[in-house]
C-alpha positions in Angstrom: -12.3 -81.0 -41.4 -13.8 -77.9 -43.0 -14.3 -77.6 -46.7 -13.0 -74.9 -49.0 -14.3 -74.3 -52.5 -13.7 -71.3 -54.7 -14.0 -70.4 -58.4 -12.7 -67.5 -60.5 -13.5 -67.3 -64.2 -16.1 -66.9 -66.9 -18.6 -69.5 -65.6 -21.3 -68.9 -63.1 -19.6 -69.6 -59.7 -22.8 -70.3 -57.7 -23.6 -73.8 -58.9 -19.9 -74.7 -59.0 -19.3 -73.6 -55.4 -22.6 -75.1 -54.0 -22.1 -78.5 -55.7 -18.4 -78.5 -54.6 -19.4 -77.9 -51.0 -21.9 -80.8 -51.2 -19.1 -83.0 -52.4 -17.0 -82.0 -49.4 -19.8 -82.8 -46.9 -18.0 -86.0 -46.0 -15.3 -84.0 -44.3 -17.8 -83.1 -41.5 -19.2 -79.6 -40.7 -21.8 -77.7 -38.7 -22.3 -74.5 -40.8 -21.8 -73.3 -44.3 -21.4 -70.0 -46.2 -20.7 -68.5 -49.6 -19.4 -65.2 -51.0 -20.3 -64.0 -54.5 -19.0 -61.0 -56.4 -19.1 -59.5 -59.9 -16.7 -56.7 -59.0 -19.5 -54.3 -58.0 -22.2 -56.3 -56.3 -21.1 -58.5 -53.3 -23.2 -61.0 -51.5 -22.4 -63.1 -48.4 -24.8 -65.8 -47.1 -24.2 -68.0 -44.1 -26.3 -70.6 -42.4 -26.0 -73.0 -39.4 -26.7 -76.5 -40.8 -26.3 -78.3 -44.1 -25.4 -77.0 -47.6 -29.0 -77.8 -48.6 -30.1 -75.1 -46.2 -27.5 -72.7 -47.7 -29.0 -73.5 -51.1 -32.5 -72.7 -49.9 -31.4 -69.4 -48.4 -29.7 -68.4 -51.6 -32.9 -69.1 -53.5 -34.6 -66.2 -51.6 -31.9 -63.7 -52.7 -31.5 -61.6 -55.8 -29.6 -63.2 -58.6 -26.7 -61.5 -60.4 -23.9 -62.5 -62.8 -21.1 -63.2 -60.4 -17.6 -63.9 -61.6 -16.1 -65.1 -58.4 -17.3 -67.4 -55.6 -15.9 -68.6 -52.3 -17.6 -71.3 -50.2 -16.9 -72.9 -46.9 -18.2 -75.6 -44.6 -17.1 -75.1 -41.0 -16.2 -77.7 -38.3 -16.2 -75.7 -35.1 -13.0 -75.1 -33.3 -12.9 -71.5 -32.0 -16.5 -70.6 -31.2 -19.7 -72.5 -31.2 -21.6 -73.3 -34.5 -23.6 -70.2 -35.3 -24.1 -67.8 -38.2 -21.5 -65.3 -36.9 -18.8 -67.8 -36.6 -19.5 -69.4 -40.0 -17.3 -68.5 -43.0 -16.6 -66.5 -45.1 -15.2 -63.8 -42.8 -14.9 -60.1 -43.8 -12.4 -57.6 -42.6 -13.5 -54.5 -40.7 -13.3 -52.3 -43.8 -15.4 -54.8 -45.8 -12.6 -55.0 -48.4 -11.1 -58.4 -47.6 -12.9 -61.7 -47.6 -11.4 -65.0 -46.3 -12.2 -68.7 -45.9 -9.9 -70.7 -43.7 -9.3 -74.3 -42.8 -7.0 -74.9 -39.8 -6.2 -73.3 -36.5 -4.3 -70.1 -35.8 -2.7 -70.9 -32.4 -1.5 -67.3 -31.6 -4.7 -65.7 -32.6 -5.3 -64.4 -29.1 -2.1 -62.3 -29.2 -2.9 -61.0 -32.7 -6.5 -60.2 -31.7 -5.4 -58.2 -28.6 -3.0 -56.1 -30.8 -5.8 -55.5 -33.4 -8.2 -54.4 -30.7 -5.7 -51.9 -29.4 -5.5 -50.5 -33.0 -9.2 -50.0 -33.1 -10.5 -53.2 -34.7 -13.7 -54.9 -33.6 -14.8 -58.5 -33.9 -18.2 -60.0 -34.5 -17.2 -63.7 -34.2 -15.2 -65.8 -31.8 -13.1 -67.3 -34.5 -9.4 -67.2 -35.2 -10.2 -66.8 -38.9 -11.7 -63.3 -38.4 -8.6 -62.4 -36.6 -6.5 -63.6 -39.6 -8.4 -61.6 -42.2 -8.1 -58.4 -40.2 -4.4 -59.1 -39.5 -3.9 -59.3 -43.3 -5.9 -56.1 -43.7 -3.8 -54.2 -41.1 -0.5 -55.3 -42.8 -1.8 -54.3 -46.2 -3.0 -50.9 -44.9 0.1 -50.0 -42.9 2.7 -51.4 -45.3 1.1 -50.1 -48.5 1.6 -53.5 -50.3 -0.7 -55.5 -52.6 -2.8 -58.3 -51.2 -0.4 -61.1 -52.2 2.5 -59.5 -50.3 0.3 -58.7 -47.3 -0.8 -62.3 -47.1 2.8 -63.4 -47.3 3.9 -61.0 -44.5 0.9 -61.9 -42.3 1.5 -65.7 -42.6 5.1 -65.2 -41.5 3.7 -64.0 -38.2 1.1 -66.7 -37.8 1.6 -69.8 -35.7 -0.6 -72.8 -36.6 -2.1 -74.5 -39.6 -4.0 -73.1 -42.5 -5.5 -73.5 -45.9 -6.8 -70.1 -46.9 -8.4 -68.3 -49.8 -8.4 -64.5 -49.7 -10.1 -61.9 -51.9 -9.7 -58.2 -52.1 -12.8 -56.4 -53.4 -10.6 -53.7 -55.0 -9.1 -56.4 -57.3 -12.1 -58.4 -58.3 -10.4 -60.8 -60.6 -7.8 -62.1 -58.2 -7.6 -64.8 -55.5 -4.8 -65.5 -53.1 -4.5 -69.1 -51.9 -2.0 -70.5 -49.3 -1.4 -73.6 -47.2 0.5 -74.9 -44.2 -0.6 -78.3 -42.9 -4.1 -78.1 -44.5 -4.5 -79.4 -48.1 -5.3 -77.1 -51.1 -5.9 -78.3 -54.7 -6.1 -75.9 -57.6 -8.0 -77.0 -60.7 -7.0 -75.4 -64.0 -9.2 -74.4 -67.0 -8.5 -72.2 -70.0 -9.6 -68.8 -68.4 -10.3 -69.7 -64.8 -9.3 -71.5 -61.6 -11.0 -73.8 -59.2 -9.9 -74.2 -55.6 -10.8 -77.0 -53.2 -9.7 -78.8 -50.0 -9.3 -81.7 -52.4 -10.1 -82.2 -56.1 -13.6 -83.6 -55.7 -15.4 -80.2 -56.0 -14.2 -79.7 -59.6 -13.9 -83.3 -61.0 -16.6 -82.6 -63.6 -14.9 -79.4 -64.8 -11.2 -80.2 -65.3 -8.8 -83.1 -65.1 -5.8 -80.8 -64.5 -4.8 -80.1 -60.9 -1.9 -78.4 -58.9 -1.4 -79.3 -55.3 0.2 -76.6 -53.2 3.0 -77.6 -50.9 3.4 -76.5 -47.3 4.6 -72.9 -47.0 3.4 -72.1 -50.5 0.9 -69.5 -51.8 -0.6 -69.1 -55.2 -1.8 -65.9 -56.9 -4.7 -66.6 -59.3 -5.8 -64.0 -61.8 -8.6 -64.8 -64.2 -7.4 -65.3 -67.8 -3.8 -65.2 -66.7 -1.2 -67.8 -65.5 -0.9 -69.0 -62.0 2.0 -67.8 -59.9 3.2 -70.0 -57.0 5.8 -68.8 -54.5 7.1 -69.6 -51.0 5.3 -67.8 -48.2 8.6 -67.4 -46.2 10.6 -65.9 -49.2 10.0 -64.8 -52.8 11.2 -68.0 -54.4 9.0 -68.9 -57.4 8.1 -72.5 -58.2 7.0 -73.8 -61.6 4.0 -75.9 -60.5 3.6 -79.5 -61.6 0.3 -80.1 -63.3 -1.1 -83.5 -62.4 -3.9 -85.4 -64.2 -6.9 -86.5 -62.0 -7.6 -90.2 -62.2 -10.9 -90.3 -60.3 -14.1 -89.4 -62.1 -17.5 -88.1 -61.0 -19.0 -91.6 -60.9 -16.5 -92.6 -58.2 -17.9 -90.0 -55.8 -21.6 -90.6 -56.4 -23.7 -93.2 -54.5 -24.4 -95.3 -57.5 -27.9 -96.4 -56.3 -26.9 -97.2 -52.7 -28.7 -95.3 -49.9 -25.4 -94.3 -48.3 -21.7 -93.9 -49.3 -20.7 -96.3 -46.4 -22.8 -99.1 -47.8 -21.5 -98.5 -51.3 -17.9 -98.5 -50.1 -18.4 -101.7 -48.1 -19.5 -103.3 -51.4 -16.5 -101.8 -53.2 -13.9 -103.6 -51.1 -13.4 -106.7 -53.3 -12.6 -104.4 -56.3 -10.6 -102.1 -54.1 -8.4 -104.9 -52.9 -8.0 -106.2 -56.5 -6.7 -102.7 -57.4 -4.4 -102.7 -54.5 -2.9 -106.1 -55.5 -2.9 -105.5 -59.3 0.6 -105.3 -60.7 2.1 -106.2 -57.4 1.0 -109.7 -56.7 1.9 -112.6 -59.0 0.5 -115.5 -57.0 1.2 -118.4 -59.2 4.8 -117.3 -59.7 5.2 -116.8 -56.0 6.4 -113.3 -56.5 5.7 -109.8 -55.3 6.7 -106.8 -57.3 7.1 -103.5 -55.4 9.2 -101.0 -57.3 9.8 -98.8 -54.2 11.3 -101.8 -52.4 13.7 -102.5 -55.3 14.9 -98.9 -55.2 15.6 -99.0 -51.5 16.3 -102.7 -50.8 19.4 -102.0 -48.7 17.3 -99.9 -46.4 14.9 -102.7 -45.8 17.7 -105.3 -45.5 19.5 -103.3 -42.8 16.4 -102.1 -40.8 16.8 -102.3 -37.1 13.0 -102.0 -36.5 9.8 -100.7 -38.1 7.7 -98.0 -36.4 4.1 -97.7 -37.7 2.4 -94.3 -36.9 -1.2 -93.7 -37.5 -4.5 -92.6 -36.1 -8.0 -94.2 -35.7 -8.8 -96.9 -38.2 -5.3 -96.6 -39.8 -3.8 -97.4 -36.4 -5.9 -100.6 -36.2 -4.6 -101.6 -39.6 -1.1 -100.9 -38.3 -1.6 -103.3 -35.4 -2.5 -106.0 -38.0 0.6 -105.0 -39.8 2.7 -105.6 -36.7 1.4 -109.2 -36.5 2.1 -109.7 -40.2 5.6 -108.2 -40.3 6.9 -109.8 -37.1 5.4 -113.2 -38.0 6.7 -113.4 -41.5 9.7 -111.1 -41.7 10.9 -111.4 -38.1 11.6 -107.6 -37.8 10.5 -105.9 -34.6 7.5 -103.6 -35.1 6.1 -100.8 -32.9 2.7 -99.3 -33.5 2.3 -95.7 -32.3 -0.6 -93.3 -32.1 0.8 -90.4 -34.2 -0.8 -87.9 -31.8 1.3 -89.3 -28.9 4.4 -90.1 -30.8 5.0 -86.5 -31.9 4.9 -85.2 -28.4 6.9 -87.7 -26.3 10.4 -87.2 -27.5 10.7 -90.7 -29.0 13.9 -92.6 -29.6 14.4 -92.7 -33.4 17.5 -94.2 -35.1 18.9 -93.7 -38.6 18.3 -97.4 -39.4 14.6 -97.3 -38.4 11.9 -97.5 -41.0 8.9 -95.4 -40.1 5.6 -96.2 -41.9 2.9 -93.5 -41.6 -0.5 -94.8 -42.6 -3.4 -92.4 -43.6 -6.3 -92.8 -46.0 -6.3 -89.1 -46.9 -2.6 -88.5 -46.6 -3.5 -85.3 -44.8 -4.0 -86.4 -41.2 -2.4 -83.6 -39.2 -0.9 -85.7 -36.3 0.4 -88.4 -38.7 2.0 -85.7 -40.9 3.6 -84.0 -38.0 4.9 -87.3 -36.6 6.5 -88.4 -39.9 8.2 -85.0 -40.2 9.7 -85.5 -36.7 10.9 -89.0 -37.6 12.3 -87.7 -40.9 14.2 -85.0 -39.2 15.7 -87.6 -36.8 17.1 -89.5 -39.8 14.7 -92.4 -40.2 13.6 -93.7 -43.6 9.9 -92.8 -44.2 7.8 -95.3 -46.1 4.2 -94.0 -46.5 1.0 -95.8 -47.0 -1.9 -93.6 -48.2 -4.8 -93.6 -50.7 -4.8 -90.0 -52.1 -2.3 -89.4 -54.9 -0.5 -86.1 -54.4 -1.4 -85.8 -50.7 0.9 -84.2 -48.2 2.1 -87.5 -46.7 2.9 -88.9 -50.1 5.0 -85.9 -50.9 6.8 -85.9 -47.5 7.9 -89.5 -47.5 11.1 -91.0 -49.0 9.0 -93.7 -50.7 5.8 -95.7 -50.2 2.8 -97.3 -51.7 -0.7 -96.1 -52.6 -3.6 -98.3 -51.7 -5.6 -97.5 -54.8 -8.9 -97.8 -53.0 -10.5 -95.0 -54.9 -12.4 -92.1 -53.2 -13.8 -92.9 -49.8 -16.6 -90.5 -48.9 -18.2 -92.0 -45.9 -16.6 -90.7 -42.7 -16.4 -94.2 -41.2 -13.5 -95.9 -43.1 -14.2 -99.3 -44.6 -12.3 -100.0 -47.8 -9.4 -97.9 -46.5 -8.9 -100.4 -43.6 -9.0 -103.5 -45.7 -6.8 -102.1 -48.5 -4.3 -100.9 -45.9 -4.2 -104.5 -44.5 -3.7 -105.8 -48.1 -0.7 -103.4 -48.6 0.8 -104.4 -45.2 0.4 -108.0 -46.2 2.4 -107.4 -49.4 5.0 -105.5 -47.4 5.3 -108.4 -44.8 5.7 -111.0 -47.5 8.2 -108.9 -49.5 10.3 -108.3 -46.4 10.2 -112.1 -45.7 11.7 -112.6 -49.2 14.4 -110.0 -48.6 15.2 -111.4 -45.1 14.8 -115.1 -46.3 12.5 -115.9 -43.4 9.8 -117.7 -45.5 10.4 -120.6 -47.8 9.4 -120.1 -51.5 6.8 -122.9 -51.1 5.2 -121.3 -48.1 5.3 -117.8 -49.7 3.6 -119.1 -52.9 0.9 -120.7 -50.8 0.2 -117.5 -48.9 0.2 -115.4 -52.1 -2.3 -117.7 -53.8 -4.6 -117.4 -50.7 -4.2 -113.6 -50.7 -5.1 -113.5 -54.4 -8.4 -115.3 -53.7 -9.5 -112.8 -51.0 -11.5 -110.4 -53.3 -13.6 -113.3 -54.7 -14.3 -114.8 -51.3 -15.2 -111.3 -50.0 -17.8 -111.0 -52.8 -19.4 -114.2 -51.5 -19.4 -112.9 -48.0 -21.0 -109.6 -49.0 -23.8 -111.6 -50.8 -24.8 -113.1 -47.4 -25.2 -109.7 -45.6 -28.9 -110.2 -44.9 -28.1 -112.5 -41.9 -26.2 -109.6 -40.4 -29.1 -107.2 -40.9 -31.4 -109.7 -39.0 -29.0 -109.7 -36.0 -28.8 -105.9 -36.1 -32.6 -105.8 -35.7 -32.3 -107.8 -32.5 -29.5 -105.8 -30.8 -29.9 -102.2 -32.1 -31.5 -101.0 -28.9 -28.4 -102.0 -26.8 -26.6 -99.2 -24.9 -23.2 -101.0 -24.6 -21.3 -103.6 -26.5 -18.1 -105.6 -26.2 -15.9 -106.8 -29.0 -13.3 -109.6 -28.3 -10.6 -111.1 -30.4 -7.2 -112.7 -30.1 -4.0 -112.5 -32.2 -4.6 -111.0 -35.6 -8.3 -110.5 -34.7 -7.7 -108.3 -31.6 -7.2 -105.2 -33.9 -10.4 -106.3 -35.8 -12.2 -106.2 -32.5 -11.0 -102.7 -31.9 -12.0 -101.6 -35.4 -15.5 -103.2 -35.0 -16.1 -101.4 -31.8 -14.9 -98.1 -33.3 -17.3 -98.5 -36.2 -20.3 -99.0 -33.9 -19.3 -96.0 -31.8 -18.8 -93.8 -34.8 -22.0 -94.2 -36.6 -24.6 -95.6 -34.1 -23.5 -93.8 -31.0 -23.6 -97.0 -28.9 -20.8 -97.2 -26.4 -18.5 -100.1 -27.5 -15.1 -101.3 -26.5 -12.7 -103.8 -28.1 -10.5 -106.0 -26.0 -8.1 -108.9 -26.3 -10.3 -111.8 -25.4 -8.0 -113.0 -22.6 -8.3 -109.6 -20.9 -12.0 -109.9 -20.4 -11.4 -111.5 -17.0 -9.4 -108.4 -16.0 -12.3 -106.1 -15.7 -14.8 -106.1 -18.6 -16.4 -109.3 -17.5 -18.1 -107.3 -14.7 -20.2 -105.6 -17.3 -21.7 -108.7 -18.8 -25.4 -109.4 -18.2 -28.4 -110.4 -20.2 -28.5 -106.9 -21.9 -24.9 -106.9 -23.1 -24.2 -108.0 -26.7 -20.6 -109.4 -27.0 -19.2 -109.8 -30.5 -16.5 -112.5 -30.5 -14.2 -113.2 -33.4 -13.9 -117.0 -33.1 -12.3 -118.4 -36.2 -10.8 -121.8 -36.2 -7.3 -120.6 -36.9 -5.7 -118.9 -33.9 -6.3 -119.9 -30.3 -9.7 -121.5 -31.1 -10.0 -123.5 -27.9 -9.2 -120.4 -25.8 -11.9 -118.4 -27.6 -14.5 -121.1 -27.0 -13.6 -121.0 -23.3 -14.1 -117.2 -23.3 -17.5 -117.6 -24.9 -18.6 -120.1 -22.3 -17.6 -117.6 -19.6 -19.8 -115.0 -21.3 -22.7 -117.4 -21.6 -22.5 -118.4 -18.0 -23.2 -114.8 -17.1 -26.1 -114.5 -19.6 -24.3 -112.4 -22.1 -25.6 -112.2 -25.7 -22.9 -113.7 -28.0 -22.6 -112.8 -31.6 -19.8 -115.0 -33.0 -17.8 -114.6 -36.2 -16.9 -118.1 -37.1 -15.1 -120.1 -39.8 -17.5 -121.7 -42.4 -18.6 -125.1 -41.2 -17.9 -124.4 -37.5 -19.9 -126.6 -35.1 -18.5 -126.0 -31.6 -19.2 -122.3 -31.3 -22.5 -122.6 -32.9 -23.7 -124.8 -30.0 -23.1 -122.1 -27.5 -23.4 -118.7 -29.2 -26.7 -116.9 -29.7 -25.9 -115.9 -33.3 -23.2 -116.9 -35.7 -21.9 -115.3 -38.8 -19.7 -117.5 -41.0 -16.7 -116.2 -42.9 -14.4 -118.2 -45.3 -11.9 -120.6 -43.8 -8.4 -119.0 -44.2 -5.0 -118.8 -42.7 -5.0 -116.7 -39.5 -3.2 -113.8 -41.1 -6.0 -113.3 -43.6 -9.0 -113.5 -41.2 -9.0 -109.7 -40.5 -9.9 -109.2 -44.2 -12.9 -111.4 -43.9 -14.0 -110.7 -40.3 -14.1 -107.0 -40.8 -16.9 -107.1 -43.4 -19.7 -108.5 -41.1 -18.7 -106.0 -38.4 -19.0 -103.2 -40.9 -22.4 -104.4 -42.0 -23.5 -104.8 -38.3 -22.6 -101.2 -37.5 -24.2 -99.9 -40.7 -27.5 -101.7 -40.2 -27.7 -100.8 -36.5 -27.0 -97.1 -37.3 -29.8 -97.2 -40.0 -32.2 -98.7 -37.5 -31.4 -96.0 -35.0 -31.9 -93.4 -37.7 -28.4 -92.0 -37.4 -26.6 -90.0 -40.1 -24.5 -92.9 -41.4 -22.2 -90.9 -43.7 -21.8 -87.8 -41.6 -21.9 -88.9 -37.9 -22.1 -86.1 -35.4 -18.9 -84.3 -34.3 -16.7 -86.3 -36.7 -14.8 -85.3 -39.8 -13.4 -87.6 -42.6 -9.9 -86.0 -42.7 -8.6 -84.7 -39.4 -6.4 -81.8 -40.6 -6.2 -80.0 -37.2 -5.1 -81.2 -33.8 
C-alpha cells in the first residue's frame, strides 16, 4: 500500500522518481505526487489518478535542473482521494516536505495540540499532521532535522515509512521506518529510496534495508548514517546485492503482469525446488531444518498464520503436514490471531506466510508469537523483508518478483515449500516409509513439466470464460486438499472481475448455498479422481437437478463427470496432495479471462493493494 520513491544525487531525479512510481503501481493507489528541488527552486505537483497523469501534468510545467526528488503514490486511509490529500505534504512554514506510508494512530491528539499552537491544515491526512509535528519540535527545540524526526517519532503511535526533507538543507534526506518497508539504494555520489528495490533496479545493485525503529540520514556525496529512532545507537548497515533484474519486473510481451506470472509458475516452482529436492535419491535438503532439527522433532503443534491467498496456501499446508508428518496444525488469520490473546507454548512452531514479507497483520502476529516463546519459521518471497528478518529461521519461495495484485505464482510456490516441509517433517518423525517418500518426491519433481502442458491448453478456459463472464454470482466447491483451492479460485474471481464468488467445502453446499443455485449460477467444482470422487459426483448431480451451470476441473481421462457437467477442464492425474498445484492454474486463467472480457483493470483491481502494510 502506497509507494515511496526518492532520489538525492547528481542525476536528474525527475525520470528516476516517475519511473520508480510506475514500478510501484502494483502496490495499489488512487493519487500521486512529486516534489523537486535544486536548493532554490521548489516544485510540488499532485494529481488524482495514475502516474501517467502526473507525468502529463509535469509536462506542462517549467523544467529546471533538480538535484532532489520525492515521489509518492497514495492509497487512501485518512481522507478521500483528492489533490489536497495526495502526497507530498508540506509544513505550515513551507520548509519541510514529507512523504509517508502507514498510519499515525494518535494523529487526532497531535493535530488538536498543533491547532492550539496556531497551525492550520489543508488536508484530512495524518501525514500532514506528522510533518507539522516534526516542524514544531524542530522550531521549539532548536535541533537539526534528524534529531527533530527522532524526537517526533518517539511520540507517534502507529506505523510509518517516511522520507523528510528540509529546504534549508537541500542536499539531505531523512528516512525512517516502523512496520512499513524502506529500501535504500547506493551509488557513488547519491542515494535512492523506495518502498522496495524495484524503483532503482536499473541504477544500482547495492541496497540497504532499514529495520523497524531505525532512521537514516542521507547526504549527497557523503556516507549514510543509520541510527535507532528511540536512542542514539549507530548501526553499520549491511549492504546486500540485489538478485532481481529489470527484465523480471517488465511484462515481457504479455498484456498483463498477471498473465505473465501465471505462465511463470513452472519455472518458479523449479526455482523453489532447486537445491532442496533430490527426487531419485528420495531426499530433501533444507539447511534450516538441519540447524534446528531438535525444535521440529519436539514440536507440540504447528500454527500457520497468514492473510488472503497465503492463508489459503496455509490450509493446504495443514492437510499436507497432518497427513504426512502427523503433527497437529492450526491455520489462523493473522489479523484475528494477533488480537484474541491466543494460547502459545514454547514448543510450538509458528509459520508466518507472506509473499512480500511485509504484511502488517502477519508481521504483528509473528512478533506476538515470538514474544510468547514460540519458534518462528517464516515462508516468504522477498529477500531481506521484515518477516524474513524477524523469524528464527525459514525458507524463501524464490518465485521472483510478483507485480500483479492478484497472487498467482506466490500461491503455488508457497504450496511447493509447504510440501517440502511436510515431507521433511515426515522424515524426521519417521511417519512415511522411504519408498513412499521417494514416490511422492518423484511426483513433485514432475509438477513443473506437467504444469507447462496444462498452460498450453489454456484456450479451452478462455472459451468457457466467454460463456459465463456476464454472471453476477459464482460458487466454487472442493473437498479435502481442494477445498482451499475452491476458496482461492473464488478469491481470484472477486479480486479482479468484481463478480461475487464464494468457496465452500462441497459437502456444505446442502447447508445453505444450494438455495442460490439456478440456471444463472455457474458452479465451479474441483472433481479430481483422487479424494472423495463419488461424493463430488453426487454433489454435481444435486447442482444439475437444480439447473445450475457446472464447470468441473477433472482428472485427465475422466468419463463420469463429463457426462453430467456442462464444461470440463482436464488436469494431470496425480496424488491428491498435488492436485492443488494443478487445479489452481485453470482457475487463475478463468478469473483472468473473465476480468479481461469485463474490461476490468487486471493488474490493479480497485480498492486493492499488493502489499497490505497497514491494518
